[in-house]
C-alpha positions in Angstrom: 132.6 131.5 76.9 132.0 129.3 80.1 128.1 129.1 80.7 127.3 128.6 84.4 123.7 128.1 85.3 122.5 129.9 88.5 120.4 128.0 90.9 119.3 130.5 93.5 115.7 130.2 94.7 115.0 127.0 92.9 113.5 123.7 94.3 116.2 121.7 96.2 114.8 118.4 95.4 115.3 119.0 91.5 118.6 120.4 91.6 120.6 116.9 91.4 118.3 115.9 88.3 118.7 119.4 86.6 122.5 118.9 87.0 122.0 115.6 84.8 120.4 117.5 82.2 123.0 120.5 82.0 125.8 117.9 82.1 124.3 116.0 78.9 123.4 119.2 77.0 127.3 120.3 77.4 127.2 123.6 79.7 130.3 124.3 81.5 128.8 124.5 85.1 126.3 125.4 87.9 126.5 127.4 90.7 125.0 127.2 94.4 124.4 130.1 96.2 124.5 130.1 100.2 123.0 131.3 103.2 123.1 129.7 106.8 119.6 131.0 108.1 117.4 134.0 108.0 116.7 135.6 111.6 113.5 136.8 112.4 114.8 140.1 113.7 116.9 140.8 110.6 118.6 144.1 110.9 121.1 143.9 108.1 120.6 145.7 104.8 120.8 143.6 101.7 123.3 145.5 99.7 121.5 144.8 96.2 117.8 145.2 97.5 115.6 147.2 95.5 113.3 148.2 98.5 113.7 151.4 100.3 113.9 149.4 103.7 117.0 147.2 102.3 115.1 144.0 102.8 116.4 140.7 100.8 114.7 140.0 97.4 113.5 136.5 99.0 111.3 135.5 101.3 112.3 134.2 105.1 111.2 130.5 104.3 113.4 130.3 101.1 115.6 127.3 101.0 119.5 127.4 100.8 120.6 123.9 100.6 124.0 123.3 102.1 126.3 123.9 99.0 128.8 121.0 99.6 126.2 118.4 100.4 124.4 119.3 97.3 127.7 119.4 95.0 128.8 116.1 96.5 125.2 114.7 95.2 125.6 116.2 91.8 128.9 115.3 91.1 128.0 111.8 91.7 125.7 111.8 88.6 127.4 113.9 86.0 130.8 113.3 84.4 131.6 116.8 83.0 129.7 119.5 84.9 131.7 121.9 87.0 130.5 123.5 90.1 131.1 126.4 92.2 129.3 128.4 94.9 128.0 131.9 94.2 129.0 133.0 96.9 129.9 130.9 100.1 130.4 133.1 103.2 133.5 131.1 104.2 134.3 133.8 106.9 131.9 132.7 109.7 132.7 129.0 108.9 135.7 127.3 110.9 138.6 127.4 108.3 139.3 123.5 108.9 135.6 122.7 108.3 135.8 124.7 104.8 139.0 123.1 104.0 137.5 119.6 104.6 134.2 120.0 102.7 136.0 121.7 100.0 138.5 119.1 99.5 136.3 116.1 99.6 133.9 117.7 97.0 137.1 118.1 95.0 138.1 114.5 95.3 134.5 113.1 94.9 134.3 115.1 91.7 137.6 114.6 90.3 138.5 118.2 90.4 135.3 119.6 89.0 134.8 122.3 91.8 135.7 125.8 92.6 135.1 127.8 95.6 133.5 131.2 95.2 133.8 133.1 98.3 132.5 136.5 99.7 133.0 138.6 102.7 129.3 138.4 103.3 126.5 141.1 104.5 124.5 139.7 107.1 125.9 140.2 110.5 123.3 137.9 112.1 124.9 135.1 110.7 128.4 136.0 111.9 126.8 136.6 115.1 125.1 133.2 115.2 128.5 131.6 114.7 130.5 133.6 117.0 132.5 135.0 114.3 133.6 138.9 114.3 131.7 140.7 111.5 134.0 143.6 111.8 137.1 141.6 110.7 135.4 139.5 107.9 137.1 140.9 105.1 140.6 140.8 106.6 140.0 137.3 107.8 138.9 136.1 104.3 141.6 137.8 102.7 144.1 135.4 105.0 141.7 132.6 104.5 142.4 132.2 100.8 146.1 131.5 100.8 145.5 129.7 104.0 143.4 127.1 102.3 145.8 126.7 99.5 148.3 125.6 102.1 146.0 123.3 103.7 144.9 121.7 100.4 148.6 120.6 99.5 148.5 117.3 101.2 151.0 115.6 103.8 151.8 117.6 106.8 150.6 121.3 106.4 150.4 124.1 108.8 149.4 127.8 108.8 150.3 130.7 111.0 149.0 133.9 110.6 147.0 136.8 112.2 143.6 135.4 112.5 144.3 131.3 111.8 147.1 129.7 113.6 147.0 125.9 112.7 149.7 123.5 113.8 151.2 121.0 111.5 148.7 118.2 110.9 147.1 116.0 107.9 143.9 117.1 106.5 142.9 114.2 104.1 141.8 113.7 101.5 143.7 116.6 99.9 142.4 117.8 96.5 143.9 116.1 93.4 144.6 119.6 91.9 144.5 123.1 93.3 140.8 124.2 93.7 140.5 127.5 92.1 139.4 130.2 94.5 137.2 133.0 93.1 136.0 136.1 95.1 132.6 138.1 94.7 131.5 141.5 95.0 132.0 144.6 93.2 132.9 147.1 96.0 136.3 148.5 95.7 137.4 146.3 98.7 135.9 143.2 96.9 137.8 144.1 93.7 140.9 144.6 95.0 140.6 141.2 97.0 140.0 139.5 93.7 143.0 141.2 92.1 145.3 140.4 94.9 144.5 137.0 96.2 141.9 135.3 93.9 142.0 133.2 90.9 139.1 134.6 89.4 136.2 137.0 90.1 132.3 136.2 90.2 130.3 139.5 89.8 126.6 140.1 89.7 124.3 140.4 86.7 124.6 143.8 85.2 123.8 146.1 82.1 126.6 146.3 79.6 127.7 149.6 80.8 128.3 148.7 84.6 129.7 145.2 83.5 132.2 147.2 81.5 132.9 149.5 84.4 133.6 147.0 86.8 135.5 144.6 84.6 137.6 147.7 83.8 138.3 148.5 87.2 139.2 144.8 88.0 141.8 144.9 85.1 143.4 148.0 86.3 143.6 146.6 89.9 145.0 143.2 88.3 147.7 145.2 86.4 148.6 147.2 89.7 149.3 143.7 91.4 151.5 142.8 88.3 149.4 139.5 88.0 149.6 137.0 85.0 146.0 137.1 83.9 146.0 134.3 81.3 144.1 132.0 83.6 142.1 134.6 85.3 138.3 134.0 85.4 135.9 136.8 84.9 132.3 135.9 85.5 129.3 137.9 85.4 125.7 138.1 84.0 124.5 140.6 81.5 121.2 142.4 81.3 120.8 141.6 77.6 118.8 139.3 75.3 121.2 136.3 75.0 122.8 135.9 71.7 126.0 134.6 70.4 126.7 138.2 69.3 126.5 139.7 72.9 128.3 136.9 74.1 131.3 137.1 71.9 131.5 140.8 72.5 131.6 140.5 76.0 134.7 138.0 75.4 136.3 140.1 72.9 135.6 143.7 74.4 135.4 143.0 78.1 137.2 139.9 78.5 134.7 138.1 80.2 135.3 134.5 80.4 132.1 133.1 81.8 128.6 134.2 82.2 125.6 133.4 84.5 122.4 131.9 82.7 119.1 130.4 83.6 117.6 129.0 80.4 114.5 128.0 81.9 113.7 131.5 83.0 113.0 132.2 79.2 110.0 129.9 79.8 108.9 131.2 83.0 109.3 127.8 84.7 108.0 128.2 88.2 108.3 126.3 91.1 105.5 123.9 90.6 104.6 120.7 92.3 106.6 118.1 90.2 106.7 114.9 92.0 109.0 112.7 90.0 112.1 112.9 87.6 109.9 112.7 84.3 108.1 115.9 85.8 111.2 117.9 86.2 112.8 116.7 82.7 109.5 117.8 81.2 109.6 121.2 82.4 113.3 122.1 82.3 114.9 120.0 79.3 113.3 121.9 76.4 114.8 125.1 77.5 118.0 123.7 78.7 118.5 122.0 75.4 117.3 124.7 73.1 119.7 127.1 75.0 122.4 124.9 74.4 122.0 124.4 70.8 121.6 127.9 70.0 124.3 129.6 72.2 126.3 127.0 74.3 127.6 124.7 71.8 128.3 127.2 68.8 130.0 129.4 71.6 132.7 126.4 72.1 
């Protein structure tokens, strides 16, 4: 079981130092969430909202640091920790920009990055970028194989329905293929994962819901006749963390990775921590204890 730490809603200035703590403690990876902006007149409904009006669960002023800038900074102070986005809304970005940013992060981290992508739900972000929201899923489906082609090094090109890229060089190119994971648990999202992706990143679920979505994903993978030996299945579980629950998730569901936030067990808030010693004192006890009790024994 690979343990990925989720970082949404955390203090941006603390994340680089927290990455060093996770690296030393033996966690597999760290996830970075993504939004470009929060429009004042937000009409789109957040699909995971618990509110009747569909508003997001975060405040408009919540920080969403650029994932690739942040991953570049974190990779420079770590040696083993892996990084992925959860989830990067690639569809409203220019494809060459996405290819360049991810490739650069892959080179600087010596291959410790994966790209987690989703179709997106906030129409306003697509409008701001001048991208068609209605075709976002189809464009993402094409973007995935196109990115793999652009990352090969040397002269590369792509000619498809939505992207037409003449022969060019895009350097630096990744030292090894960058895994592309897709997110979401709608039928369209699960079909995308089964057909195009190297893995799937779900949400956090109660056990029965996780079993349902993973089961459907496996049906779709079988229908695509995919070799799933290296396919990553990552999701969180609304269960009290324990070695037993994670072993069951591996053995019964085939989950290969899970999301965790060890500091949540200690109710660490976003307080005013002005230096690295303050950051370490707030987080390190929980990071180290969770690693000792669960992460390292699960290796």
